[in-house]
C-alpha positions, 0 to 999 in steps of 0.5 A: 614911535619909541614910546610904543616900542617901550610899551612893547618891551613892557609886554614882552620882556618885563613879565619874564623878569618879574616871574623870575623875581617872584619865584626867588622871593617865594623860595625864601618865604614859608609855604603859605606866604609863598603861595599868596605871593606867587598868585599875586605876582601872576595876577599883576603880570597878567593884568599889566600885559592886558593893560598894555595891549589894551592901550596899544589897541586904542591908539587909532581910537585916541587919535580919532578923538583928537580929530586927527585923520588916519591918513595923517597918522599913517604918514608919520607912523605907518605902523600905528594900525598894524600895531593896534590890529596886532594888539587887538588880535592878541587880546582876542586870542587871550580871551578865547584861550581863557574861555577854553581853559575855564571850560576845560577846568569845569569839564575835568571837575565834572568828570572827576565827580562822576568817577567818584560817584562809585566811592563809599562815603565816610564823612568828608572821605570817599573811597573809590574801589580799584587797583589804582593807587591814588588820592586827591582833593576834590573841590566842591561842585554844584552844591556838593561840598569838597571831598577827599578821594582815595582809592582802595589801592592807596588805602592798602599801601599805607599804614594807619599813621600814614593814612592819617597823614594823607587825609590831613594833607588833602583836607588842607588843600580843601580847607585852604581852598588851594584849587582857587589859587591854582585856577587863578595862576593857571588862567593867568598863564594863558595871558603870558607864557612867563606866568607858566613858570609861576604855576609850576612853582605854585604846585610845589608851594601848595603841596608844601603848604599841605605837607606842613599842615599834615605834619602839624596834625600828626605831630611827627614830621618824620612820619609825614615825610615817610607817608608822602614818600610811600604814597608818591612811590606807589602812586599812579597820579601822573601829572595830576596837577597839570589838569587843575583842580585835582591837587594830589599828595603825590604831585610836585617834586616829591624829593624836595618835599620829603627833604623839607619835612625832615628839616625843622618847621619853617618859621613864619613872619612875626610881628613887625615882619608880618606887617612889613610883608603885608605893607610891602604886598599892598604897596606893590599892588598900589604901585602896579594899579597907579602905574597902569592908570598912569600908562593909560593917561600917559598914552592918551596925553601922548596922542593928544600931544602928537595930534597938536604937533601934527596939526600945528595946534598948540597943546596944553601938555606940550611942556610935559610931553616935549620932554617925553618926546625928547627922551623917547623920540618922535 
């Protein structure tokens, strides 16, 4: 029983702590590395949650494999079936929410392309007539390549050099395929509410990534900061990133972004630091994968051991799980 409560603790508590650590870790990294770190953390936390729920859902099934009568299981652990049913229900709800969120993404992208059909093309830029002051990166859709969509109102607001900053910013979103990172974290946030904080952090770091790319293109960080500030003050794209996949230069905490552009360019990891970072991320992925496999195997072995105890039959893993039983309780 205590072992299962430990699994529930992993589902409910660990993602909150893991998300907090990931946000702090990302804050110390250059924008590009921060985005990948947050995306990886979201996938690992969501995957771990699903793995634990899947394991709890299979407890009665594992008991049946050991030819352990369900009546006998309920005598020792009355909550076995309710726990399994709750885990199965949670998995079903997560699946429904994932499908709904994905359909929302596709619907928003379709509507954005329909709205952009009125624009006039100039290379990879679409200028849409209207009084709204807006600009965003529009990912590819059904064979159409990604475009930078700018309203004529935004064109009038910005100066020539500032327009170059805005276009470079949105092109960085498209070239870096930032919409995919945003989609992955957004979908992962459906699995566990703790991941939602990673989605908010990712928005900031994605915009910072594009800000740095734009500043590099124009070669003047102050001009880039002024352009972002002017576009945000005049912009009308409120909550644009709340509805992925439209990433806009006017979204996120703009004051922090402008302040960062007024500072020297953040130095990326070099040589040994880069290799250490890659190895660290690889080790984390390997550890989580190994942990998930060990958890699934351990759950099966624990049920087998419990079956042997209940049926009065010797178990080949009694030595190992005798220790576990002592630590976690029956």
